[in-house]
C-alpha positions in Angstrom: 48.5 110.9 104.3 47.3 107.3 104.6 50.0 104.9 103.6 49.6 101.2 103.1 52.6 99.0 102.8 52.1 95.5 101.5 54.8 93.3 103.2 56.8 93.4 106.2 60.1 92.2 105.2 63.6 94.4 105.4 62.1 96.6 102.1 58.5 97.1 103.8 59.8 98.1 107.3 62.2 100.4 105.9 60.0 101.8 103.8 57.8 102.1 107.1 60.9 103.3 109.6 61.6 106.2 106.6 58.1 107.4 105.8 57.3 107.5 109.5 59.7 110.3 109.8 56.7 112.4 108.5 53.5 113.0 109.7 52.0 110.0 107.7 49.5 107.3 109.1 51.2 104.3 108.1 49.9 100.7 108.2 52.0 97.9 106.8 50.1 94.7 106.2 51.9 91.4 106.5 50.4 87.8 105.7 52.7 85.9 108.4 51.8 85.8 112.0 54.5 88.1 113.0 57.9 89.7 111.8 60.3 87.2 110.4 62.6 86.6 107.5 63.1 83.5 105.8 67.0 82.9 104.7 70.3 83.2 106.9 72.5 85.7 106.1 72.8 89.1 103.9 75.7 91.3 102.9 74.9 95.1 103.4 77.2 97.3 101.4 77.9 100.8 102.1 75.3 102.1 99.7 72.7 100.5 101.9 74.7 101.0 105.3 74.8 104.6 105.3 71.0 104.5 104.7 70.5 102.6 107.8 72.6 104.7 110.1 70.8 107.5 108.5 67.8 106.4 110.0 69.1 106.2 113.6 69.6 102.3 113.3 73.4 102.7 113.7 73.9 101.6 117.3 71.7 98.4 116.8 73.0 97.9 113.5 76.7 97.6 114.3 75.9 95.4 117.2 74.5 92.6 115.1 77.2 93.2 112.1 80.2 91.2 111.3 82.5 93.2 109.3 84.9 91.4 107.1 88.4 92.3 106.9 88.5 91.3 103.1 87.0 89.9 100.3 88.8 86.9 98.6 88.4 85.0 95.5 89.5 81.2 95.4 89.9 78.7 92.8 87.6 75.6 93.3 90.2 72.9 93.1 93.1 73.8 95.7 91.8 76.8 97.3 94.5 79.1 96.2 93.8 82.8 95.9 93.1 84.7 92.7 92.4 88.0 94.1 92.0 89.4 97.3 90.8 92.9 98.4 91.4 94.6 101.7 88.6 96.3 103.3 90.8 98.5 105.2 90.9 102.0 106.2 91.1 103.1 102.8 87.9 101.5 101.9 86.1 103.2 105.1 87.5 106.4 104.3 86.1 106.2 101.0 82.5 104.7 101.6 82.1 106.2 105.2 80.6 103.1 106.3 82.1 99.0 106.4 80.8 96.2 104.4 78.3 94.2 106.8 77.4 90.9 107.1 74.1 90.1 109.1 71.7 87.4 110.0 68.4 88.2 108.3 66.4 87.8 111.2 68.2 89.9 113.4 68.3 93.0 110.6 64.6 92.5 110.2 64.1 92.3 114.3 65.9 95.8 114.6 63.7 97.1 111.6 60.7 95.4 113.3 61.5 97.1 116.8 62.2 100.6 115.4 58.7 100.7 113.1 56.9 99.2 116.4 58.3 102.4 118.3 56.7 104.7 115.5 53.5 105.9 117.2 52.0 106.7 113.5 52.7 103.2 112.0 50.3 100.4 112.6 51.7 96.6 112.0 49.1 94.3 110.9 50.0 90.5 110.9 48.0 87.5 109.5 46.5 89.9 106.8 46.5 88.1 103.4 46.1 91.0 100.4 44.8 89.9 97.6 44.9 92.5 95.3 45.0 96.3 94.9 42.8 98.7 92.8 45.2 101.5 91.9 43.2 105.1 91.2 44.6 108.5 90.6 43.3 109.9 93.9 43.6 106.9 96.1 43.9 102.9 95.6 42.2 100.2 97.3 43.7 97.4 99.0 41.6 94.0 98.7 41.6 91.2 101.7 41.3 87.8 101.4 37.9 87.9 103.5 36.5 90.1 101.1 36.8 93.5 102.7 38.7 96.5 101.3 40.3 99.8 102.9 41.2 102.8 100.8 44.5 104.7 101.1 46.1 107.8 99.8 49.4 105.7 98.4 50.2 101.8 98.4 53.2 100.6 98.2 53.9 96.9 97.5 56.9 95.3 98.9 55.6 92.0 99.0 58.5 90.2 97.2 59.2 88.5 93.8 55.6 86.5 94.2 54.0 90.1 94.8 50.3 90.6 94.4 50.6 94.1 93.9 53.1 93.9 90.6 50.3 92.6 88.7 47.9 95.4 89.5 50.2 98.1 88.3 50.8 96.1 84.8 53.6 93.4 85.9 51.6 90.3 84.4 54.8 88.4 83.8 55.5 85.4 85.8 58.6 84.8 87.7 61.3 83.1 85.6 63.4 80.2 86.9 67.1 81.0 86.3 68.1 77.4 85.8 70.3 77.4 89.3 69.4 76.7 92.8 71.3 77.8 96.2 71.9 75.5 98.7 72.0 77.2 101.9 73.7 76.1 105.4 75.3 77.1 108.5 78.4 75.9 110.3 78.7 76.6 114.0 81.5 79.3 115.0 82.9 76.6 117.3 83.7 74.6 114.3 85.3 77.2 112.4 87.4 79.1 115.2 90.3 79.0 112.6 88.7 80.5 109.9 89.8 84.0 109.1 87.0 87.2 109.1 86.2 87.7 105.6 84.0 86.9 102.6 85.6 84.1 100.5 84.2 83.4 96.8 85.1 79.5 95.5 84.8 79.8 91.8 84.4 76.9 89.9 82.6 75.7 86.5 78.9 76.3 86.4 79.1 76.8 90.3 80.3 79.0 92.9 80.4 79.1 96.7 80.2 82.3 99.0 80.8 81.8 102.8 81.1 84.4 105.7 80.3 85.1 109.3 76.9 86.4 110.6 75.3 86.8 113.9 75.9 88.6 117.0 79.4 87.6 118.2 80.1 85.8 114.8 77.8 82.7 115.6 77.7 81.1 112.8 79.3 80.7 109.3 76.9 81.2 106.3 77.3 79.1 103.4 75.6 79.5 100.1 76.5 77.1 97.1 74.9 77.8 93.9 74.4 74.7 91.4 72.8 74.5 87.8 69.4 73.2 88.2 67.5 71.5 85.3 64.1 72.4 86.0 62.2 73.1 89.6 58.9 71.2 89.9 58.0 71.7 93.6 55.5 74.2 94.3 57.3 75.9 97.0 60.5 77.9 95.6 62.5 76.4 98.8 62.6 73.1 100.3 64.9 71.0 102.5 68.0 69.8 100.9 70.2 67.0 101.7 74.2 66.5 102.4 74.4 63.8 100.3 72.9 65.9 97.2 75.0 68.8 98.2 78.7 66.6 98.3 77.7 65.3 94.7 77.2 68.6 93.3 80.7 69.6 94.5 82.6 66.3 94.1 86.3 67.1 93.4 86.5 70.5 95.0 89.4 71.4 97.1 90.0 69.7 100.5 89.6 72.6 102.4 86.2 73.0 100.9 85.1 69.8 101.5 85.9 69.7 105.1 84.0 72.7 105.8 81.0 70.7 104.4 81.9 68.3 106.8 81.2 71.1 109.5 77.8 72.0 108.5 75.1 71.9 111.1 72.0 70.6 109.4 69.2 71.0 108.2 70.3 72.2 104.6 67.8 74.2 102.8 67.7 74.3 98.9 66.4 77.5 96.8 65.2 78.0 93.5 66.7 81.4 92.3 64.4 83.4 90.2 64.0 86.6 88.7 61.5 88.5 86.3 61.6 90.6 83.3 61.9 94.4 83.9 58.6 96.6 84.0 58.2 99.5 81.7 56.5 101.3 84.6 57.0 101.0 88.2 53.4 102.2 89.4 50.2 103.5 88.3 48.3 106.3 89.8 48.8 106.4 93.7 50.1 102.6 93.6 53.7 101.8 93.6 56.7 99.0 93.9 59.8 98.5 95.5 62.2 95.8 96.1 61.9 92.4 94.8 58.1 93.2 93.9 59.5 96.0 91.4 63.1 94.8 90.0 64.1 91.1 91.5 67.7 90.4 90.9 69.7 87.3 91.1 71.8 87.2 94.5 75.1 87.2 92.8 76.0 90.9 93.5 74.4 90.6 96.8 72.2 93.7 96.3 68.6 92.6 96.6 68.3 93.9 100.0 70.3 96.8 99.6 68.6 98.1 96.8 65.4 97.4 98.4 66.7 99.6 101.3 67.8 102.4 98.9 64.0 102.2 97.3 62.7 103.0 100.6 64.3 105.9 101.6 64.2 107.5 97.8 60.3 107.1 98.5 
């Protein structure tokens, strides 16, 4: 069976790896010039971690994972603990694999290397897909240069701004949530005193999540969510400033403000979008997965996890 996967991110690469275990002829089309992933960190909970292990990625995945010892909820004004959940042997016994914090680029690199090693998968970069024509027996992929190619199955894994989604009836536009995320990194050398945990600081209309990522815990990933009246720029991500970040979290705890003082610039500002649920996820031999299908805001840290689940289910 000839299968086209549109998009070479976490969802698309996991799909290619999962489907390649059967005798399919798979092509992944990626618009960028190579395998890359925007964003610093991602939390992989056990529902997805188990699947990465089942796909044979256990050793490589574990090598780049940081496994937090607990998840802590703190008050914004004084850093006092509201609740702490230990991720101990009981958690591991229940879920088989630990919660993992991973640098996105390292996870994508692992997936890309695994896919590149499969003889029945072709990765095509710098390839701009503009549309898909779904059919009952096959579907046609249309490229920016005017050419087209027919496949038995087409899978849209091209994110919240998917070009495949409108082809299966998703004519809605991404919807701005009214919030933006400031994403920053703190080098490990500046936070050697911090425990290995996921920390959620909760405040009025805003919150902050921090956790270590990278091989040998190279950085602390910092995600600061703040209200945003509108998003006028064409891009959904842009470079922010420390001055703006400080102003949005004025009056927060000395511990948190001290953490901001150790940030390694640049800081990036992301608009948070979602979309209305689709009544159907595919037409004929064309379907969707991940953010192209069911985009979600990052507050449950399940976007990448759901894309991995989609891939294995397919």
